[in-house]
N, C-alpha and C positions, 0 to 999 in steps of 0.2 A: 773211543778217542780217535781223533783225526789230527795228524801232525802235518803242517805245511812248511815248505821252505821259504815262502815269500808271502807278503800281504796279498799279492795278486792271486796266488793259488788259494789262499784262505777266502778271498772274496768269491771265487768260483764255488767253493764249498758252501759258503753262505747262500749263494744264489740257488744252489740245488737242495740244501738240507737245512737252511736257516730256521725254518719253523719247527724242526725236530731237535735242534740243539738246545742245550741247557746252559752251557758255559763256554765263553770264548776268553782265552787268556793269550795275550800277545806282549812281546817285548816292544819297546819303543823303536829300537833299531832292527830293521829286517832287511833281508835281501830284496832287491827290486827297487822300484821307484817310490812306492807308497810306504809311509811310516806306520808303525803300530797304532799311533794316535789317529791317523786318517782311517785305518781299518776299523778301529773302535767306533769312530763317528758313523761310518757306513753301517756297521752292524747295529748300532744303537738306533739309528734312524729307521732302518728296515725291519728290525726285530726288537722293539722296545721291551719285550718280555725277557729277552736274552740277558743273562748275567755276564757283563763284560768287565774284564780286568786288564789294565795296562801295567806293565812292570818295567823297571829300569834301575840301574845302579845309581842314577842321579835324576833329579827332577827333569821332566821333559821340557823342551823349548816350547812346544805347543801344549796348551792346556787340554786335558781330556774333556770331552763333553759331559754335561750334567747327566748323572745316572751311571757314569762309567767310573769304576774304582781305580785308584792308582796305588800299587804296592811297590814300595821301595825294596830293592834287593839288599841283603839276602832275606829270603823267607823260607819257611820249612814246607816240605811236601805235605805235612799234615794240614797246613793252612789251605792248600788246594783241595784236599779231601773234604775238609769242613765246608768250603765254599761250594763244592759240587753237591754235597749232601743238602745244603741249604737251598741251592737252585732246584734240585729234584723235589724237595718237599714243597717248595713254593709253587712249582709247576703243577703239582698234583692236587692242590687245594681246590675245592669246589668254588666256583664263582657265584656270588650272590647278586 
């Protein structure tokens, strides 16, 4: 698990480790100039195989891109564990 203080920091992690990541979860509101929805769009465009979730206590002003999930708060930690397990299982499936 990698935790970042801002979308800009998360983008640097994506640049370095993006192909090795399975799941990106971000809040809509983050420190810095970039929103979580903008970060999700970058992640989705650069790493379409990455499971991306945007979360917030209210619907975002910007619509998350296709392929990005939106989770309304509150959610349970078990939800994240399930999503991570699903992402891991999907990543290890043989390609036909």
